[in-house]
N, C-alpha and C positions, 0 to 999 in steps of 0.2 A: 771585396773586390777580388777578382776572376784573375785564376793563374793564367786564366790564354787569353791573349788577346781574341774577339771577335770580328774586327774587322780584319779587310785583305788586304794584303800590301798589294799595288798595281804600279810596278817599275813607268818612271817616264817613258814616254815613246820617240823615235826618231820622229828627226825633219829632216824626209827625200825631198830630191829636188822636182820641178816639174818638168825641167828640158835637164840635161845635160851638161854641167858643169863645164865652163872653160876650162885651160890647163893650169891657170894658177889657180885658181879656188878647188879643183880638184884637187890638187896634190898638197893644198894647206889642208883642206878634206880627212881629204888620205891620211894623212897624220895625223889628224885628233881622233877620229875614229872611218875606216874606212866601210863600213854599212850607211855612213850616210850619204855616200857616192854613190849610192844609185839612186836614178830615177821613178820614181813614183810607175812608171808602165812597167817596171819589173814584177810589180803588186797587180795589174791591172793589165796588161796586155800577156798576147800568150809565146810571141815574139817582138822581140828590141832589139833597131838596125843602132848600131854605135859607130861613133869614126874614131877607133884608137891609135895612136901612132901613125896615121896617113893611111890605117887599114881600115878597111870595114868589118866589123866584127858582128855577129849575131846571135844574141842571146833567146834557149829557146825556154822559156819558165811553163807551156802545157805539158802535165804528165806523159801523154799521148804520143805528143811528138818526139819529146826525150828516149820514150821508148823504142821507137821505131828509128830513131837517129841512131842510138847506142847498141838496138838489139836484131833490129829487123834488116834495117842498111849499113849494119857498123863496118861492111868490106868497103862503102862508100865515103866512108867519114877515117882515115885515117892519121889514129893519134899522134901526138906531138912526139918531136923524140924526149922531151922533160919525163913524158908520161910514160914514155916506152920504156927509160929506164928509171923511172923511179918502181915505178907498179905495174907496167908491161904483161908480169906474169897473172895478176889478180882480174883484171882488163880485159886481155890478149889479144 
């Protein structure tokens, strides 16, 4: 009898939607597990454009693009007021 189990535990993966969810499905899924609302493009594309509450939102996942936005061109991308109030000193 072995003291340590040799097989590795692999937790179940999340099922991500191919396309963004509709409003009702989004809210239902958001309550259950917010990460399940992320479309598969979040893991396969450099950017994903979505419309949220009637406004276009661009999610950037490419590390080089994130660095360009947050460091090289930070002055062209102002921080939201909530970010300025909560962690403004840390992010400039």
